[in-house]
N, C-alpha and C positions, 0 to 999 in steps of 0.2 A: 446457534452460531453456524453460519454456513462455512464450508471448507474451501473458501476462495479468498485470495489475498485482497484486502480492502484498498491497497495502494494501486496496483496495476492490473490485478485480476488475471494474470497470466498463468498462475499456478492453481490447478484444480485437481480433483480426484481423477486418477487414471485407473484403468483396469488392465489386467494381464494374467499371466499364468505363473504358478510355482511349478518348476520342472524338477522332478526327482532324478536320482541316478539312473533309474530304469526308464526315464523319459516319459513318465506318467505326468499329465498336466492337470492341475487343479486351479480353478479360478481364484483370483485374489484382487484386492484393491490396493493401489499405491496412494497413500494419503500425503498431502503436502504438510510441511512443518509449520503449521499456523501457530503463532504465539500472540499474546496480548502485549502491546507496547504502549507506554505512556511517553509521548514526545512533547517537549516544550516548544511552544510557538512564540517567537519573539514579537511577531506582529499582533497576535491576539492576546499576548501576555497571560497565557494560561496553558494548562496541560491538555493535549489532545490524545484521546485513547483510540487506538486502532488495532484491529486484528490483521496481522500481515505475516508473510513468510519471513524467515530469517534472511533470505537473500534480498527481499524487499527492504528489510531494515538496514542491511549493509549498503544498499543503493541510496537510501535516504541519508545515512551518515556520510557517505562519499560526497554527497551534494551539500554538506554542511547544514543539515537540518531539514525539517519538514517544510518550512517556508520556502527555502530556495529550491527544493526538489519540486514542489507543486507549481511554483511560478515558472520554472524552466521547462516543465514537461507539457507536451501538447494535450489538449483536452480529450482528443480521441484515444489517448493511451491510458486515461484515468478512469476509475470506477465512479459510480454515483456518489459514494461516500467521500471520495477524495475530491470530487468536483465541488461538493458542498463546502468542504473545508477551504478549498482554494478560493471560492467566492467570498467566504467570510474574511480570509486573509487580504484579498484585494480591497474589500470595503474598509477594513481596518487601516490599511496603508493609505487609502484615499482620505480618510478622516484625519490621519496624523499629518499628512502632507497635501493640503489642498492645491498647492501650486503645481504639483506633478500631474494633477488631473486636467489642467487646462491645455 
């Protein structure tokens, strides 16, 4: 599992220093809070499993689910995993509503 958010990819491993009281610096890594989430997709009618940050999960919930978030977000802001799910959602919606495709 890579340490990058699968939804937007904006959170990754950063590096910096621990600074003691005597101002001695030692290198450290700042890891993002990556969690595994199972999100229900209404369009696909199944659970979608993604590794994303907790802030990414709040963003998805703010947009009323994974379907609305992916459809309303520009492709340039999504990762490859999110683009694949977005493509599946679009094709599922097109199959359910063929008159919207015309």
